[in-house]
C-alpha positions in Angstrom: 0.0 0.0 0.0 1.8 3.2 -1.1 0.7 5.2 1.9 2.0 2.6 4.5 5.8 3.2 4.0 5.2 6.8 5.0 3.9 5.8 8.5 7.2 6.1 10.3 7.7 9.6 8.8 4.2 10.6 9.8 4.8 9.4 13.4 7.9 11.6 13.7 6.1 14.6 12.2 3.2 14.1 14.6 5.6 14.0 17.5 7.1 17.4 16.4 3.7 18.9 15.7 4.6 20.2 12.2 6.9 19.8 9.2 9.8 22.2 9.3 10.4 24.7 6.6 8.2 27.3 4.9 4.5 26.4 4.9 2.9 25.7 1.6 -0.5 27.1 0.6 -3.4 25.2 2.2 -5.5 23.3 -0.2 -8.9 21.6 0.1 -9.9 18.3 -1.6 -13.5 17.6 -2.2 -14.3 13.9 -2.8 -17.5 12.1 -3.8 -17.5 8.4 -3.3 -20.0 6.0 -4.9 -20.5 2.3 -4.7 -20.1 -0.1 -7.6 -23.9 0.2 -8.3 -23.6 4.0 -8.4 -25.1 4.9 -5.1 -23.6 7.3 -2.6 -21.2 5.5 -0.3 -21.3 6.6 3.3 -18.7 5.8 5.9 -15.9 5.6 3.4 -12.6 7.0 4.6 -10.6 9.3 2.3 -6.9 9.2 3.0 -4.5 11.7 1.5 -0.7 11.7 1.6 1.3 14.7 0.2 4.4 14.0 -1.8 7.6 13.6 0.2 9.1 16.9 1.0 5.8 18.8 1.0 5.7 21.5 3.6 2.6 21.5 5.7 1.4 21.8 9.3 0.6 18.4 10.7 -2.7 18.2 12.7 -1.9 17.1 16.3 -3.6 13.9 17.4 -6.4 14.2 19.9 -9.1 12.2 21.7 -12.2 11.2 19.8 -15.5 10.2 21.5 -17.4 7.2 20.3 -21.0 7.1 21.7 -23.2 4.1 22.2 -26.6 5.3 21.1 -29.7 3.3 20.0 -27.6 0.2 20.2 -25.1 1.6 17.7 -21.6 2.9 17.7 -21.8 6.6 16.7 -20.0 7.3 14.5 -20.0 4.0 12.8 -16.5 4.7 11.5 -14.0 6.7 13.5 -10.6 7.8 12.1 -7.7 9.2 14.0 -3.9 9.6 13.6 -1.3 7.5 15.5 -0.9 8.8 19.0 -4.6 9.7 19.3 -7.1 8.1 21.6 -10.7 7.0 21.7 -13.1 7.4 24.6 -16.4 5.5 24.8 -19.5 7.2 26.1 -22.7 5.2 26.7 -25.9 7.2 25.9 -28.2 4.2 26.0 -30.3 3.4 29.1 -28.7 -0.1 29.3 -25.2 -1.3 30.1 -22.8 -2.1 27.3 -19.7 -4.4 27.3 -17.3 -3.0 24.7 -14.7 -5.3 23.1 -12.5 -5.7 20.1 -13.1 -8.4 17.5 -11.2 -10.0 14.7 -12.1 -8.1 11.5 -11.3 -8.4 7.8 -13.3 -10.0 5.0 -12.9 -13.5 6.6 -13.0 -12.4 10.2 -9.4 -13.4 10.7 -7.6 -10.1 11.0 -6.5 -9.3 14.5 -7.2 -5.8 15.7 -4.1 -3.5 16.1 -5.0 -3.3 19.8 -7.3 -5.3 22.0 -9.4 -4.0 24.9 -12.5 -4.9 26.7 -14.5 -3.1 29.4 -18.1 -2.6 30.6 -19.9 0.7 30.6 -22.8 1.5 32.9 -26.1 2.8 31.5 -26.0 6.4 30.3 -26.2 9.0 33.0 -24.9 6.6 35.7 -21.4 6.4 37.2 -19.2 4.4 34.9 -20.9 5.3 31.7 -17.7 6.7 30.1 -14.4 4.9 29.6 -10.9 6.1 30.1 -9.1 7.2 26.8 -7.7 4.3 24.9 -4.5 5.4 23.2 -3.8 4.0 19.7 -0.2 4.3 18.5 0.0 2.0 15.4 -1.8 2.4 12.0 -4.4 -0.2 11.3 -8.1 -1.1 11.9 -10.2 -2.3 14.9 -13.6 -3.9 14.7 -15.8 -3.0 17.7 -18.5 -5.1 19.2 -20.6 -5.4 22.4 -20.6 -8.6 24.4 -24.2 -7.9 25.5 -25.7 -6.9 22.2 -24.3 -9.0 19.4 -25.7 -6.8 16.5 -23.6 -3.8 17.5 -20.6 -3.1 15.3 -18.3 -0.2 14.8 -14.9 0.5 13.2 -11.8 2.4 14.2 -9.1 3.2 11.6 -5.8 4.6 12.7 -4.5 6.3 9.6 -0.9 6.4 8.6 -1.6 9.9 7.2 -3.1 12.7 9.3 -5.1 14.0 6.4 -8.4 12.2 6.2 -12.1 12.6 6.2 -15.2 10.3 6.3 -18.0 10.5 3.7 -21.5 11.5 4.8 -24.8 10.0 3.7 -24.3 11.6 0.3 -20.9 10.1 -0.2 -19.2 13.4 0.2 -16.0 14.3 2.2 -13.7 17.3 2.4 -10.1 17.1 3.4 -8.7 20.5 4.4 -5.3 21.9 5.3 -3.4 20.0 2.6 -0.3 21.5 0.9 -0.7 22.3 -2.7 1.0 20.0 -5.2 1.2 16.3 -5.8 -0.7 14.0 -3.4 -1.7 10.3 -3.3 -5.3 9.6 -2.4 -7.1 6.3 -1.6 -10.3 5.3 0.0 -10.9 2.7 2.7 -14.2 1.2 3.7 -14.9 -1.4 6.4 -16.8 -3.6 4.0 -14.1 -3.8 1.3 -12.7 -7.2 0.3 -9.7 -5.8 -1.5 -7.9 -2.5 -1.3 -9.1 0.4 -3.4 -6.7 1.8 -6.1 -4.6 4.8 -5.3 -5.2 8.1 -7.2 -2.4 10.6 -7.9 -3.7 14.1 -8.0 -2.2 17.6 -8.4 -3.8 20.0 -5.9 -4.4 23.7 -6.3 -6.3 25.8 -3.8 -9.4 23.6 -4.3 -10.0 20.4 -6.2 -13.0 18.0 -6.6 -12.7 14.4 -7.6 -14.9 11.3 -7.8 -14.2 7.8 -6.6 -16.1 4.6 -7.5 -15.6 1.7 -5.1 -15.0 -1.8 -6.6 -17.8 -3.2 -4.5 -21.2 -2.3 -3.0 -21.2 -1.8 0.8 -23.7 -3.6 2.9 -26.8 -1.7 4.1 -26.6 -1.0 7.8 -29.6 -1.9 10.0 -31.8 1.0 11.2 -31.2 2.3 14.7 -32.8 0.3 17.5 -34.6 2.8 19.8 -34.6 2.2 23.6 -37.6 0.1 24.5 -38.9 0.0 28.1 -39.8 -3.7 27.6 -36.0 -4.5 27.7 -35.9 -3.6 31.4 -35.2 -0.7 33.7 -32.2 1.6 33.2 -29.0 -0.2 34.0 -30.3 -3.5 32.8 -28.1 -5.6 30.6 -30.9 -6.3 28.1 
């Protein structure tokens, strides 16, 4: 994967907070992603890597919140740079037991980091986890030991320039240096990697990407139902 060899460089740049040298003009990349059947593809991650030697300020890694709401992980796909962290916040009126699972097309890809913990029902003591720091690029499949239908995804990107598509399949990556970049798309349902596109950025550029597959439809949110038990029940 052309972006992967740059991971060590990105890690050093992240530790420093920026690339040294004169800053280049900031560019914005607008991307529209569609599935193989032509429909907008939500939850696709657009990854952009400038050419070696490009001068740009590197976004510092931070902590991202992942909520458990209506028996879903929200957002469904979370992206962060190496050195960042995720914190889980339960908004459901029932306990959840967060855990990592083997992912990949055949369910045989180990997560880059394993963790497991229980969260109390939303609004009660223990409904929020401590930050989980993620240092290595790669993906994690999330599940709930108490509610087997819950799935979510975390991608630790080797590049700090990324964005996730919305329901219309649109994403915007900002703060890029003008000039040559490599762009590729990652989706949790993909069976094979998507091809890399090489682009030349000016102040603003739009481009389209068509996936080589059609993502699965996600089930509708499951609203809280009093019949499942009182707040704090495990359901």
